N, C-alpha and C positions, 0 to 999 in steps of 0.2 A: 320891404318884402323879404320875408324869410324864405329859405330855399330848401328844397328836398333833393338829396343827392342820390343818383343811381349809377350803376356801373354796367358793363357789357360782358356777355358770356360769349367767348370766341369759338362758336360751334363750327367754324370753317377751319380752325386750327390757329395756332399762335406762333409768333416769331418776334424777332427784333427789328424786322423790316416791315413793309406794308403788306398786310394780309387782307384778302377780301377784294382782290382785283376784279376787273370786269370779266364776266364769264366768257366772253367771246375770245379772249386773248390766250396766248400760249401759257401764261402763268397759272391758268385755271388748274391745270393738273400738277402744278409744282408741289412737291412735298414740303409742308411746313415744318419748322423746327420742332414744334410740339403738336402732334396730332390731337384732335378733339376726343381724346379717350374720356370715359367716365371718370377715371381716377384724376386726370388733369383738370377736367371741368369742375370736379368736386373741390380740388385745391383753390381754384379761382373763386368759386362761389363761397367757400368758407373764409378766404381772404377778404372778399368784398364785404361779408357779413361782419367780420372782425374789425374791418376799417370804418365801419359806421354807415355803409351804404344801405339805403332803404330797399332797393330792388336791383335786379339785373335785367337788362334787355337782351332777349334772345332772338336773333335775326331769323328770317325765312328766306329760302331760295335753294336752288338746285345744288349750290355748292356747300350748303350747310347740313348738319344733322337736323332732323325734325325737331321743331321748337317744343311742341306739346310733349313728346316722349322724352326728350332730354331733360327738360325741367321737371317733369313728373318723377324721374329717377333721382332728382337732386332734393326733392322735398324731405326725405328722411335723413339727408346728409347735412341739413341745416336746420336752424331753430326758428328764426324770425324773418330771414330774407324772403322778400316778395320776388315773384317772376313775371316780368313784362314780356308776355308771349306774343311774338309777331306771327300773324297768319294772314292768308289771302282769302277773302270771301268768295272769290270765284271758283275755288276748288273744294268747297265744303258747303253743304246745305244748312241754312240757318237753324232749323230745328235740332239738327245734330250738334252744331256749334254751341247752341244753348245748353244742351244736355251735358256736353263735354265740360263746358265752363262751370256748370252747376256741381258736376262730380269733382272737378278740380278744386273748387272752393271748399267742399266738404272734406276731402282727403288732405288738403294742405292747411286747413284751419283758417281760410280766408286770405290766402297769400297769392291770389291771382290777379294780374292786371293784364289787359288785352291791348295789343298794339295792332290796329287795322292797317294792313298794307294793300291798298286797292290794286296796284299793279306794279310792274317793273318793266324791264326790257322786253319789248314786243316778241322777240324770238323766244325768250324764256317763258312768257306767258303761254305761247302757242305750244311749247313743249309740255306744259301742264294741261293742254287741251282747251285753253281759253283763247278764243279767236275774236273776242269783242274789241272794238276800238276804244280809244283813251276815255272819251266822254261817256260812252255807254258803260264802261266798267264803274265809273263813279255813280252812274244812275243805278246800277245794280247794287252797289254798296249802300246807297240810300235805302233801297228796299230791304237789304240784308239787315241793316242795323235796326230798322223799324221792327222787323220780325223778331230780332234777338231780344229787344226790350219787351215786346208783346209775350214771348215765350217765358221770359223770366217772371212775368207777373203771376204765372201759375193759373191763369184763366184759360179755358178752352177757346180756341180761335180758328177762324177760317180766313184765308187770304188769297187773293187773285190779283197779281200785278203783271207787269211786263216780263219780269225775269223769274218770278217765283210763284208757285201755286201750292197752297197747303189746305187740306181739308181735315177737319177734326184735330187740329194741332193741340197738343197738350204736353206740358212738362209736369209730371207727377210729383217731383221733388225739386221745386225751384230753389235757387240759392237764397239763403237768408239775407246775404249781402251781395247783390250783384257786383261783379267785378268792374272797376272803372275802365272806361274806354278811352284809350289814347289814339290819336288820329293825325296823320300828316298828309300834306299835299299842298301845292302852291298854285294850281291852275284855277281858272274861273269855274270849272266844273267841280273842283274839290272843295273850295272854301264854303259854299252853302251847305254841303253835306256835313262838314265839320261843325258848323253853326247849329245844325238841327240835332246832331247825335252825339258828338264828342263830349267827354268830361274834361279831357285835356287836349289842347291842340299842340302839336309838336312841329317845330321847324328845324331845319338844318342850320349850321352855324354861319350865317351871313353876317356882314358888319352890322353893328347895332342900329344904324339908321334904317337899314333895309328891314331888319327884324321888327323894328317899331312900326313901320308902314304896314307890314303884313298882319301883325296881330291886331293893329287898329282896324283893319278891314274885317278880320273875323269877328272882332268885338262888335262892330256895327251890325253884321249880319246876325249874330247871336241875340243882340238887343231886340231886333225885329221879331225874333222867335220867343222872346221873353225868357231867354236862358243866360246863365252866367258861367263861362268856361274858366278853367285854369289853363296856364300856357307853359310850355317847356321847350328846351333846346337840346340838340344832339351835337356834341363836340368831342374831339379827341383832346388829350392833355399831354404836354411834354413840360413837366415841372421839375426844376432842379434847385440846388442850394443858391446858385447865381444865375443871372440871365445868360452870361457867357457859356456856362455849361449847358443850359437848355438849348441855345441856338447852335451849339456845336453838335448836339445830339440830332436836331433837325437837319443839319447839313450832312450828318452821317447817314441819316435815312434817305436823303435825296440822292446821295451818292450810290445807293444800292439799286436805284431805278434804272431799268433798261430803256434808253432813248426810244427804241423801236416800240416798246410796250407803251411808253407815254403817248407817242404819236397815235398808235392805233386806238388807245383808250379815248384820247381826246376826239378823234374823229367819230367814234361811237356815241360818245356823250353829247356831242353837238348835234347829232341826228336823233337823239332820243325823243320819244313821245312825252317824257316827263318834264314839266316845266321846272320843277326844282332841280333835276339832274342837269339841265342845260344851264341853270343859274349857277350851280356849283362849278361846272366846267368854265364858265365865263370868268370866274373870280381869278383864276390863274391864267386863262387864255392860252394854256399849253406851255407857257414859258417856265423856265427853271431858275429864274433869278427874280428878285424883287417880289417875293411871294408873301411878304408881310403886308396884308391888305388893310389892316387896322392895327393899332398898337397891340402887339402880342397875339394877333390872330394871323395864323399861317395857313396858306392854301396848298401846301405840299401833298397832303394825303390824296386830294382830289385830282392830282395828276393822273393816277391810275386806278383809284379805288372808287367804285360807284357808291352812291349814297352820301353819307356824311364825309366831307372832304376837307375840313378845316380843323385846326388844332389851336388851343391856347398854349403858347410858348413863352416861357419866362421863368423868373425866380418864383418861389412859392408865394411871395408877397404880391408879385405882379399878377400871378394867376388868380389869387383871391380877389384882387382888385377888379380884374375883368369880369369875374363871376358877379361881383357886386354891381358892375356897370350894367350887365345884362338883367340882373335882378331889378334894378331901378326902372326897367322898361315894363315890368309886370311879369317877368319870367319867374316861375316858381320851381319847376322840375328841370334838373340838369342831368342829362343822360350822357355820361363821360366814358372814355375808354383811353387806354394807353398800352403800347406794345413793348414788351409782353405784358399781358393783362394781370398776371399773378404779381409780379414785382410792382408794377405801377399802381395797382390797387392799394398795396400796402404803403407805398411812398406817399400817395395822395392822402391816405388816411392819417399818416403820421405827421405830415408837413403842411398840408393845405387846410384840411378839415379843422384843425385847432385854431387856425387864423380866422376862419369863418365863424367858428363858435365864439371866439373871444370878442368878435364884433357883433354878436347878437343876430347873426344871419341864418342860423340853422333852425328849421322848424322842429317842433318837439317830436320826438320819436313816437 
């Protein structure tokens, strides 16, 4: 299995510590070392492009700059880099989302990828005016994605469902190439939606055995639908010339974490509606020792950071080997990040990407 490499755009801000902590904690308002200015994000995007990454994931949430507006501003600052734009179906109507995506494809020359984020922390969902429960949100996403595909067909349509009603829907200028849909979710409500609508199913960085079980289940559900998906994984990276240097950096990051913030975050994660978030929290169990949960897989980020909580830690050769291990499970897309994102994009591009290329692991650009 060849792999496609993607990076992360830090629209919450960037730093040498953990950025993107749970919104309920005091660190939410902490100033980052590098605010998410257009100038800095342009530097990161250009570094990712020069380092050979295909796309950058841009997150969504109340702590982030808006993903649509930010990445649109970066289109003329880059040449070929694609933008994996995360957004929440519950806060935008499907016909408008279809129109926005079509416009984005035309203006960018086909550089849009969509990352569907069905929900997050319940309090944050309510702050956006979304009061649906967990399973109801996935049912709404099911309708949303069906309508999105219908609109992109360019044919007039009517629709009446549980969550949406459209009369005389039409998209006068449908995209020549609809943007691929990336979708994550670990619950029983999420997986069938992924099987019906996703082009790529994304998982957070659990140990390989757990990832294999999850994608096997999605593959079974997709087979029933007569569909074939690609698969991807979201991971942080701490890659250095030697394993000792990499683990020393992990220890340094760990030392920056406030124990009170760790306890608060772990309590919140354990009570989360998100199956995936609870699984991430369980990998560390809130402890700050013995965080290597699989060779070169470190659960330190998940002590305070919601979402992706694990990192590949080791020498450049070891990181390449772990990517190959995950690729052998059928994972094609690797959405990576490292803090600070500017320097780490360059480091990965110079030190790890050539190893993957020499082993024939990189998909053709």
